[in-house]
N, C-alpha and C positions, 0 to 999 in steps of 0.2 A: 222747367222739365220739358224735354223734347216731345213734340207732337207725335202720337203713335203712327199717324199716316206718313210723317217724314221718315220715321224709323223703317217702316215697310218699304218705302221707296229706296232708301239707302241700301236695303238688302236685296234689291232687284236691279235688273238692267233692262228697262223697257225697250231699248233699241234692239238688244239681242233677242228678247222675247218676241218682238214684232218680226224680226228676221226669221227666227225659227218657225213661227206660225206661217209666215208668208211662203217660205220654202216648202213646208209640209203641204200647203194648199196650192202650190204652183203659181203663186202671185207673180206676174211678169215683172213688176217693179222691184220686188224684193230679190227675185232671181237675178235681175240686172245688177242691183247693188252688190249682191254676193259675188258675182263673177268679176265685177270691176275691182272689188276689194281683194279678192283671193287669187286672181289669175297670176299676177306678177310674183307673189311669194311662191306659188306652186311651180311656176316656170323656173324660178331661181333654184328650187330644190332639184328639179330635173337636170339642171346644169351641173350638179355634182356627180351625176352618173353618166352623162353623155355630152359630147361636144357637138353632136349633130343638131342643128337648129330645127330641122323638120321633125326629128324625133322628140325634141323637147316640146315643140308645139303639140304634136299628136298626144304625147303622154299627158300634158297639162289638160288638154281638152277631155281626154278619156277619164282622168281622175275627177275633174269637176262634174262631168256628166254622171259618173258613178255616185258621187256624193249627193247630187240632186235626186237621183233615182232612189237612193237609200232614204233620203228625207221624205220623199213622197210616199214611200212604202211604210213609213212610220217606224223606221229602225232607230230613230233617235228620239228620246223623251227629255224635254227640258226639265232640269231639276233645280239648278242654282246658277247665279251669275258666273259667267266665264266657262261654263261646262260645255257649251256648244263649240267654242273655238278650241278648247282642249281636245274634244272629241274629233274635231275637224283635223287638227294637226296629227293626231294619232292615226286616223284613217288614211290621211294623205301619205304618211310615212309607209304604212303597210301596203297601200295600193301601188306606190312607186317602187318599192322593193319587189313586189310581185311582177310588175311590168318589166323591170330590169332582169329578173330571174327568167321570165319567159323569153325575153329577147336573147339572153345568153344561151339558153337551151337550143334555140334555133340557129345560132351562129357558131357555137363551139361547145365542146364538152365541158361539163361542170366538174372541174378537177380540183383536187386539194390545193395544188399550186396556185390556181386561179383565185380560189377563195382567199388564200393567204396574201397574195400580192395585188391582184387587180380590183378586188371588190372591197375588201376590208378598209382600204385607204379612202374609199369614196363614201362609205356609210356614215351618215351624220351621227356624231357621238359627243358626249360631254367630256371635258378635259379630265384625263386620268382614268377614263373607262377603258377596260381591256377590250380591244377591237375584236378578238376572236370570240370572247364571251358574248359581246354584243351581237355579233353575226349569228351565233348559235341561238340567242334569244329571238332575234328577228325571224330566223328560219323556223324555230319552234312555233312562234306565234302565227306565222304564215300557214303552217300545217294545221294548227288549231282552227284557223279561219276556214280553211278548205273543208275540214271535217265538220265544222259547224254548218256550212252551206250544204253539206251532203246529208244532213239529218232529214229524214223523210217527212217528219211532222212539223208543220209551220209553227204551231204553238211552242213546241220544244225548242225550235230554232230561235224564236224571238225571246223566250225566257232566258236561254243561255246567253244570247247576245247582250241582253240587259245586265245580266249578272257578271259576265266576263269583261265586256268592253265598255260598259258605262258605269261599272263599279257600284251597282245598285245592290241593296240588301234584298233578302227574300221578300220582305214586306213591301218594299218599293216596287219590285217586279210585279207582285200581286196587284198593287194599286194601279200600276201602269197598264196592266193587262185586264183589269177589272175582273179578276178571278180569285177564288178562295185561296188562302195561303197554303192550305194542305194540298190543294190541287197543283199549285205552282211547285211545291216541294216534290211532288210525284213526277211532274214533267221534267224537272231538272235532274232528279235521280236517274230516270230512264235515259235522258239525253247524255248524262255523264258516262253511263255504261257503254252506250254506242260510240261515243267520242273517244273513250279510252282505247277501244279496239281499233278504231280508225287511225288515231294518232300513232299507236304502237306499230301498226302495219306500215304507215308512211315513213316512220323514222327508223324502221328496222334496217 
């Protein structure tokens, strides 16, 4: 019969847990490990959207810095093996699309023709996935993120972030925030009302 300690270790990833803890605490060694491991993949992702090496470098640095800031602010809570890297990939995709969107707004108009030809072909996607639908999803999520950041209440923002972007249940959110479940439900209900109005306004 397997030792219960061995079962617990098999269901954990000590290295990932140590990395998350180190990034949250600003440990220089863990930060260096994270940058060394993640810089090249992030740079490769930027290459899909720009051929300018300086821009690739700047975007990579900005994305990694933003990830580190979010970690130190407690915007990620470790739940299960692999969840950090899954979250990291999702956040990197969204941040990169945001940077590209901002860049295009400053250089040329955001037109329907451009969306159809110049952007969709460059957006990472799975085989068989409709590119226009994917772009709509990315844009919608970008707007949701903007509206989330505009919530005036920090507790509302964090609760919604855990619910929407870390796929946590209400109870997991309550545990992560050390708050009563009914209080968390109230925060999320109020945040949803505000965010619906915000998203409707931005997508109108």
